C-alpha positions as CSV (number, residue, x, y, z in Angstrom):
1,M,-106.4,-25.3,16.1
2,T,-106.0,-24.6,12.3
3,T,-108.1,-22.3,10.7
4,R,-109.4,-22.8,7.2
5,H,-107.7,-19.5,6.0
6,S,-104.7,-21.0,7.2
7,Q,-105.0,-24.4,6.1
8,G,-105.5,-22.7,2.5
9,S,-102.0,-20.8,3.3
10,L,-100.4,-23.9,4.0
11,S,-101.5,-25.7,0.9
12,L,-100.5,-22.5,-1.0
13,L,-96.8,-22.9,0.5
14,L,-96.4,-26.8,-0.3
15,L,-97.6,-26.3,-3.8
16,L,-95.1,-23.5,-4.4
17,I,-92.3,-25.6,-2.9
18,S,-93.4,-28.7,-4.8
19,G,-93.5,-26.7,-8.2
20,Y,-89.4,-25.0,-7.0
21,S,-88.5,-28.9,-6.6
22,F,-89.8,-30.3,-9.9
23,A,-88.4,-27.2,-11.7
24,D,-85.0,-28.0,-9.4
25,D,-84.6,-31.9,-10.1
26,A,-85.0,-30.9,-13.8
27,S,-81.9,-28.9,-14.2
28,L,-80.2,-31.0,-12.6
29,Q,-81.1,-33.9,-14.5
30,Q,-80.3,-32.0,-17.4
31,R,-76.8,-30.9,-15.7
32,I,-75.9,-34.9,-15.0
33,E,-77.4,-35.3,-18.9
34,N,-74.8,-32.5,-19.8
35,L,-71.5,-34.1,-17.9
36,E,-72.8,-37.7,-19.3
37,A,-72.1,-36.4,-22.5
38,E,-68.9,-34.1,-21.6
39,L,-67.5,-37.4,-20.0
40,A,-68.4,-39.7,-23.1
41,K,-66.0,-36.8,-24.9
42,I,-63.3,-37.8,-22.9
43,K,-62.9,-40.9,-22.7
44,N,-63.2,-41.0,-26.7
45,N,-60.1,-38.7,-26.3
46,P,-56.3,-40.3,-26.1
47,A,-55.0,-40.2,-22.6
48,L,-51.6,-39.2,-21.5
49,T,-50.4,-41.0,-18.6
50,K,-47.0,-41.1,-16.2
51,V,-45.2,-44.0,-16.4
52,D,-41.7,-44.8,-14.8
53,G,-41.2,-40.9,-14.5
54,G,-41.9,-40.9,-17.9
55,L,-45.2,-40.5,-20.5
56,R,-47.0,-42.2,-22.2
57,A,-49.9,-41.4,-24.8
58,Q,-52.3,-44.2,-25.8
59,S,-56.0,-44.1,-27.9
60,A,-59.0,-44.2,-25.9
61,D,-59.5,-47.9,-26.7
62,G,-55.9,-48.4,-25.4
63,R,-54.5,-50.7,-28.2
64,S,-52.1,-47.9,-29.4
65,K,-49.5,-46.8,-27.0
66,F,-46.5,-44.2,-27.6
67,R,-43.8,-43.8,-24.9
68,F,-41.0,-41.7,-24.8
69,A,-37.9,-43.3,-22.9
70,G,-34.2,-42.3,-22.3
71,R,-31.5,-42.3,-20.4
72,L,-28.2,-40.6,-19.2
73,Q,-25.1,-41.6,-17.7
74,A,-22.3,-39.6,-16.8
75,D,-19.2,-41.2,-15.7
76,Y,-16.1,-39.8,-13.8
77,A,-13.0,-41.9,-13.2
78,F,-9.3,-41.3,-11.3
79,Y,-7.1,-44.2,-11.6
80,D,-4.0,-45.0,-9.3
81,K,-1.9,-46.6,-11.8
82,D,0.6,-48.9,-11.7
83,N,2.8,-49.8,-14.8
84,K,0.2,-48.6,-18.0
85,D,-1.3,-45.3,-17.5
86,L,-5.2,-45.5,-17.7
87,G,-6.1,-42.0,-18.0
88,S,-8.4,-40.2,-15.5
89,G,-11.6,-38.7,-17.1
90,S,-15.4,-38.2,-17.6
91,E,-17.4,-39.6,-20.4
92,L,-20.7,-40.1,-21.1
93,R,-21.2,-43.4,-20.6
94,S,-24.4,-43.9,-22.4
95,L,-26.9,-41.5,-23.6
96,R,-30.1,-43.1,-25.2
97,L,-33.1,-41.9,-26.6
98,G,-36.0,-44.1,-27.9
99,A,-39.7,-45.0,-28.3
100,R,-41.8,-47.5,-27.1
101,G,-45.4,-49.1,-27.6
102,A,-48.4,-50.5,-29.9
103,V,-49.8,-50.1,-32.7
104,A,-53.0,-52.2,-32.3
105,K,-53.8,-54.9,-30.0
106,N,-51.0,-57.3,-30.0
107,W,-48.4,-55.5,-31.8
108,D,-45.5,-53.6,-29.8
109,Y,-42.5,-52.2,-31.3
110,K,-39.3,-50.7,-29.6
111,L,-36.9,-48.1,-31.0
112,E,-34.0,-47.1,-29.5
113,I,-30.8,-45.2,-30.5
114,D,-27.4,-44.6,-28.6
115,V,-25.6,-41.5,-29.1
116,L,-21.6,-42.1,-29.0
117,S,-18.9,-40.2,-28.8
118,G,-17.6,-38.9,-32.2
119,Q,-20.6,-37.7,-33.2
120,K,-21.6,-41.2,-34.0
121,I,-25.1,-43.2,-33.6
122,R,-25.4,-46.8,-33.2
123,V,-29.0,-48.6,-33.1
124,T,-29.9,-50.3,-29.7
125,E,-33.2,-52.2,-30.0
126,G,-35.4,-52.0,-33.3
127,Y,-38.3,-54.2,-33.4
128,V,-41.8,-55.3,-33.4
129,A,-43.2,-58.0,-31.0
130,Y,-46.3,-60.1,-30.9
131,S,-47.9,-60.8,-27.4
132,G,-51.0,-62.5,-28.7
133,M,-50.4,-65.5,-26.4
134,R,-50.0,-65.8,-22.8
135,N,-47.1,-64.9,-21.3
136,T,-45.0,-65.1,-24.7
137,V,-43.5,-62.6,-26.8
138,I,-41.7,-63.1,-30.3
139,Q,-39.6,-60.6,-31.4
140,L,-38.6,-60.0,-34.8
141,G,-35.6,-56.9,-35.6
142,N,-32.7,-55.9,-33.9
143,L,-32.2,-57.1,-30.5
144,F,-30.6,-58.0,-27.5
145,E,-29.5,-61.5,-27.3
146,M,-30.8,-63.5,-24.4
147,Y,-27.8,-64.8,-22.2
148,G,-27.1,-64.4,-18.7
149,L,-28.4,-62.9,-15.5
150,E,-26.2,-59.7,-15.6
151,E,-25.8,-59.2,-18.9
152,Y,-29.7,-59.4,-19.9
153,A,-30.6,-56.6,-17.2
154,S,-30.7,-53.3,-18.1
155,A,-27.4,-51.3,-17.6
156,V,-29.6,-48.9,-15.7
157,D,-30.4,-51.0,-13.3
158,T,-27.5,-53.5,-12.7
159,T,-26.1,-53.3,-8.9
160,F,-22.5,-52.0,-9.9
161,M,-21.5,-49.1,-12.8
162,E,-20.2,-52.0,-15.0
163,R,-20.8,-55.7,-15.7
164,S,-18.3,-57.9,-14.4
165,I,-15.4,-58.5,-16.6
166,A,-15.9,-62.2,-17.6
167,V,-19.7,-61.0,-18.6
168,D,-18.7,-57.9,-20.3
169,A,-16.0,-59.5,-22.5
170,F,-18.2,-63.1,-23.5
171,A,-21.9,-61.5,-24.1
172,P,-23.3,-61.2,-27.3
173,D,-24.5,-57.6,-28.1
174,Y,-27.6,-56.1,-30.0
175,N,-28.1,-58.8,-33.2
176,Q,-30.7,-58.8,-36.0
177,G,-33.0,-62.0,-35.1
178,L,-35.8,-63.4,-34.3
179,A,-37.0,-64.3,-30.8
180,Y,-38.9,-66.6,-28.6
181,S,-40.0,-66.1,-24.8
182,R,-42.1,-67.4,-22.5
183,W,-42.4,-67.2,-19.1
184,G,-44.5,-68.7,-15.9
185,D,-44.8,-68.7,-12.6
186,A,-41.3,-70.2,-11.4
187,Y,-39.7,-70.5,-14.9
188,S,-38.5,-68.0,-17.6
189,V,-37.3,-69.6,-21.3
190,S,-36.0,-67.6,-24.2
191,A,-34.4,-68.4,-27.9
192,G,-33.4,-67.1,-30.5
193,V,-31.8,-67.3,-34.1
194,Y,-29.4,-63.8,-34.9
195,G,-27.5,-62.7,-37.6
196,D,-24.9,-60.2,-37.1
197,S,-25.4,-56.5,-35.8
198,T,-27.2,-53.3,-37.7
199,N,-24.6,-51.3,-36.5
200,N,-21.8,-53.4,-38.5
201,A,-20.8,-52.6,-42.3
202,Q,-20.7,-56.0,-44.0
203,A,-17.6,-56.1,-45.7
204,A,-18.4,-59.9,-47.2
205,L,-21.5,-60.9,-49.2
206,N,-22.4,-63.5,-45.9
207,E,-22.7,-62.2,-42.4
208,S,-22.3,-63.9,-39.4
209,W,-25.2,-65.6,-37.6
210,G,-25.7,-67.9,-34.4
211,M,-27.9,-68.9,-31.7
212,S,-28.9,-68.1,-28.0
213,S,-31.0,-70.0,-25.4
214,R,-31.8,-69.0,-21.9
215,F,-33.6,-71.0,-19.1
216,V,-34.4,-70.0,-15.8
217,L,-36.1,-71.8,-13.0
218,V,-37.7,-69.6,-9.7
219,P,-38.9,-71.7,-7.2
220,L,-39.0,-69.0,-4.7
221,N,-40.7,-65.4,-6.0
222,A,-42.4,-63.7,-3.7
223,S,-42.8,-60.0,-2.2
224,G,-39.3,-59.3,-1.7
225,D,-37.6,-63.0,-2.0
226,V,-36.5,-64.6,-5.0
227,F,-34.1,-67.8,-5.7
228,S,-33.4,-68.1,-8.7
229,I,-30.9,-70.6,-11.0
230,G,-30.5,-70.9,-14.8
231,V,-28.2,-71.4,-17.7
232,S,-27.8,-70.1,-20.9
233,G,-25.4,-70.4,-23.9
234,Y,-25.0,-69.5,-27.3
235,W,-23.1,-70.8,-30.6
236,R,-21.7,-68.4,-33.1
237,D,-20.1,-69.1,-36.7
238,P,-17.7,-65.6,-37.3
239,T,-17.1,-65.4,-41.2
240,S,-13.9,-63.7,-40.9
241,D,-12.6,-66.7,-39.2
242,T,-10.9,-64.7,-36.6
243,W,-11.7,-63.7,-32.9
244,S,-10.0,-61.4,-30.1
245,V,-11.6,-61.6,-26.3
246,A,-10.0,-58.4,-24.5
247,A,-11.6,-56.4,-21.1
248,R,-11.4,-53.1,-19.3
249,P,-10.6,-53.4,-15.5
250,N,-14.5,-52.5,-14.7
251,S,-14.1,-48.7,-15.8
252,H,-14.9,-47.4,-18.8
253,V,-13.7,-44.1,-19.1
254,T,-9.7,-46.2,-19.6
255,P,-9.5,-47.4,-23.2
256,I,-6.5,-49.3,-22.0
257,K,-7.4,-53.2,-22.0
258,L,-5.5,-54.9,-19.0
259,V,-6.3,-58.8,-20.7
260,D,-6.4,-59.4,-24.4
261,T,-5.9,-62.3,-26.6
262,G,-4.9,-60.2,-30.0
263,M,-6.7,-61.6,-33.2
264,I,-7.0,-64.9,-33.0
265,K,-6.7,-67.2,-36.4
266,D,-8.7,-70.2,-38.0
267,V,-11.3,-70.2,-35.6
268,S,-14.1,-71.7,-37.3
269,A,-17.2,-71.5,-34.7
270,L,-17.4,-70.4,-31.1
271,S,-19.9,-71.1,-28.3
272,A,-20.3,-70.1,-24.8
273,L,-22.1,-71.4,-21.4
274,A,-22.9,-69.8,-18.4
275,F,-24.5,-71.0,-15.1
276,E,-25.9,-68.1,-13.0
277,G,-27.9,-68.2,-9.8
278,S,-29.3,-65.4,-7.4
279,F,-30.9,-64.9,-3.8
280,T,-32.5,-62.6,-2.5
281,L,-33.9,-62.0,0.6
282,G,-35.3,-58.6,1.7
283,A,-32.9,-56.3,2.0
284,L,-29.8,-58.6,1.1
285,S,-29.2,-59.9,-2.3
286,L,-26.5,-62.4,-3.5
287,Q,-25.8,-63.2,-7.5
288,A,-23.4,-64.8,-8.9
289,E,-22.7,-66.5,-12.7
290,Y,-19.9,-68.5,-14.4
291,N,-18.8,-68.0,-17.7
292,Q,-16.8,-70.0,-20.2
293,Q,-16.2,-68.9,-23.9
294,M,-15.0,-72.0,-26.6
295,L,-13.3,-71.4,-30.1
296,N,-13.6,-74.1,-32.1
297,R,-10.3,-74.1,-34.8
298,N,-9.8,-75.7,-38.2
299,H,-5.9,-76.2,-39.8
300,S,-5.0,-78.5,-37.5
301,Q,-5.0,-75.7,-34.9
302,H,-5.6,-76.7,-31.0
303,D,-9.2,-75.3,-29.7
304,A,-9.1,-72.6,-27.1
305,D,-11.3,-72.3,-23.8
306,F,-11.4,-69.3,-21.6
307,N,-13.3,-68.7,-18.1
308,G,-14.4,-66.4,-15.6
309,W,-16.6,-66.1,-13.0
310,Y,-18.4,-63.6,-10.6
311,F,-19.7,-63.2,-6.8
312,Y,-21.3,-60.4,-5.0
313,G,-23.6,-59.2,-2.4
314,S,-25.5,-56.2,-1.5
315,Y,-27.4,-55.2,1.2
316,V,-30.3,-51.8,0.9
317,L,-29.1,-50.0,4.1
318,T,-33.2,-48.6,3.9
319,G,-34.6,-51.7,3.7
320,E,-36.1,-52.0,0.2
321,S,-35.8,-55.0,-1.6
322,R,-34.4,-55.9,-5.1
323,P,-37.6,-56.1,-7.6
324,W,-37.5,-59.0,-9.9
325,D,-39.5,-59.3,-13.5
326,M,-40.6,-63.0,-14.4
327,A,-40.9,-61.9,-18.1
328,S,-36.9,-60.9,-18.5
329,A,-36.0,-63.3,-15.5
330,T,-34.0,-60.4,-13.8
331,Y,-33.8,-58.0,-11.5
332,G,-35.0,-54.2,-11.7
333,R,-34.6,-51.0,-10.1
334,I,-34.5,-50.3,-6.6
335,V,-37.5,-48.4,-5.5
336,P,-36.7,-45.9,-2.6
337,K,-40.0,-46.0,0.4
338,N,-38.8,-42.7,1.8
339,A,-38.3,-39.2,1.3
340,G,-34.5,-39.2,1.6
341,G,-34.0,-42.2,-1.0
342,A,-32.8,-45.5,-0.8
343,W,-28.9,-46.4,0.1
344,E,-26.8,-49.6,-1.4
345,L,-24.0,-51.0,0.0
346,A,-22.7,-53.7,-2.6
347,L,-19.1,-56.0,-2.7
348,R,-18.0,-57.7,-5.9
349,F,-15.3,-60.4,-6.6
350,D,-14.7,-61.2,-10.3
351,Q,-12.3,-63.1,-12.0
352,L,-11.4,-63.3,-16.1
353,D,-8.4,-65.6,-17.7
354,L,-7.7,-65.6,-21.3
355,N,-5.0,-68.2,-21.1
356,D,-4.3,-71.1,-22.6
357,A,-1.6,-72.9,-23.1
358,G,-2.4,-75.8,-25.4
359,A,-3.4,-73.3,-28.3
360,G,-0.6,-71.1,-27.4
361,I,-2.5,-67.8,-26.5
362,A,-1.2,-65.9,-23.3
363,G,-4.3,-63.4,-23.1
364,G,-3.6,-63.0,-19.1
365,E,-5.7,-62.8,-16.1
366,I,-7.6,-60.0,-14.1
367,K,-8.8,-60.2,-10.9
368,T,-11.4,-57.3,-9.2
369,T,-12.3,-56.4,-6.0
370,T,-15.2,-53.9,-6.0
371,L,-16.5,-51.7,-3.6
372,G,-19.6,-50.2,-4.4
373,L,-22.5,-47.4,-3.0
374,N,-25.5,-46.7,-4.5
375,W,-28.0,-43.6,-3.6
376,Y,-31.5,-43.8,-5.2
377,P,-32.9,-40.3,-4.1
378,V,-36.0,-40.9,-6.4
379,T,-37.2,-44.0,-8.9
380,N,-35.3,-42.7,-11.8
381,V,-32.3,-40.9,-10.8
382,R,-29.7,-42.8,-9.2
383,F,-25.9,-42.2,-8.2
384,T,-22.8,-44.6,-7.8
385,A,-19.4,-44.6,-6.8
386,N,-17.4,-47.4,-6.9
387,A,-14.0,-48.1,-5.3
388,I,-11.8,-51.2,-7.8
389,K,-9.0,-52.9,-6.9
390,V,-7.5,-54.4,-9.8
391,A,-4.8,-57.9,-9.6
392,S,-3.8,-58.2,-13.4
393,K,-1.0,-60.2,-15.1
394,K,-0.1,-60.8,-18.8
395,A,3.0,-62.6,-20.6
396,G,4.3,-62.2,-17.1
397,V,4.2,-58.8,-16.2
398,E,2.2,-57.6,-13.7
399,D,-0.7,-54.4,-13.9
400,N,-2.2,-53.8,-10.8
401,P,-4.2,-50.5,-10.5
402,N,-6.7,-48.9,-8.5
403,V,-9.6,-47.2,-9.8
404,V,-12.1,-44.6,-8.4
405,Q,-15.5,-43.8,-10.2
406,M,-18.8,-42.5,-9.8
407,R,-21.7,-42.2,-11.9
408,A,-24.7,-39.9,-12.0
409,Q,-27.9,-41.5,-13.7
410,V,-31.4,-40.5,-15.6
411,A,-33.6,-43.1,-16.8
412,F,-37.1,-43.0,-17.2
C-alpha cells in the first residue's frame, strides 16, 4: 500500500528527474547548434581530396579546382646488335610535371611540361577548355592532335613501352590549335585546326598549319566488354617544303633509326589516314591499326606514299579488364583488384614501309615482334618488360637486332 508520505517522495523524485531531463535536453540542443555551426564553417572551407593517386584541392562550391599531376618513366635497354651498334643503356623516357583544374564553372585548364635530357624543357599541353555543353569540350592552346587509337591514348596507359613504329612515325604531335570534341553512349567525334608547336622556333614569318579529325563508333560498351572501330585523318602544309620520316626499332634508348627517308624535297602538302579497331572481352583485348601517309610534291616530282600497321593481343592473367573512356575514345590504365597487383601478357606484330620506287625514295622497311609483360602492383605504379625481335632492310642491307628493355613507371 502506498502511503501519503511515500507518494510525496515519489513526486519529488519525479520532479527532480524531470528537471534534470530538461536541463540535459537544453545542453544537448546547444551542443547540436554548436556542431551545426562548425559544420557550416567546414563546408565553406576549400576541400582536399585524393584523385587517381594524387591530390585535388577545390573550393567549397566546387567551381574552382586544382590538381597537381606528374609522371616518371625510367627505361633500361639491352641490344643484341646485328650490323649497327645501337648502344645499350638507360634514360629517363619521360619526366612530366603539370596541373589541371578549373577556374570557374565550365572553364577548365591544363598546364604540363616535359623535362628532357640536356636540361631542356618542352611544353606538352597548355590550354583552356570550355565544357559548358553536354558531353562536349572545346580546347584552345597547345594540344595533342586527335589522331588514332594508340597515339591519342596516354603514353602511361599504352600496353607496350613504345607505340607501334608506324604510329610513332606518322602521327602528329603537340601543336597550337583549336579543337572540338563531342561524344555519346556509342560514338566519339573530334576535329581541330592547328598551327605549329609552341616549342618550335619560327624561322619564317608564316608557320606550318593543318587540320585533323577522328571519328569512333562503339557499338559495344559494357563493363569490361568493348568493341570499337574508327577512322582518323590529318592534312598539313609544311612551310619548308621538305619532309622526312624515320623510326627507331620500337625502343627509345637508342638514337639509331633503322629506317629513314632522309630529307624529301618539294613537298607541298602531306596527309595521313588511319583505320582502327579494338575488341575487349573481360581479360582479353585485341587492337589493330593501319596507317598511311601521303606526300604531295610540286616541281613535277612524283607523289610519295608510305604505310604501316600493327596488331596485338593482351590477356590480363589476374582477371582485370582494360577500362574504356568514352570521352577520349581510348583505353585507360588497368586497376588491380588484388593485393598482389595485376599481371598482363601481350604480343604485338607491326610493320613500317618507307619505300616508294615511283618517287625514288628508299627509306627501308622494318618489322618487329614484341612480347610484353606488365605488372601493376597498385593503380599508379607499373613495371614493364619487352622482348623485341627486329627485321629491317634498307637499300638492300639487312639489320636484324634483338632488344630487351624494361621500364619503371609512376603516374598520378
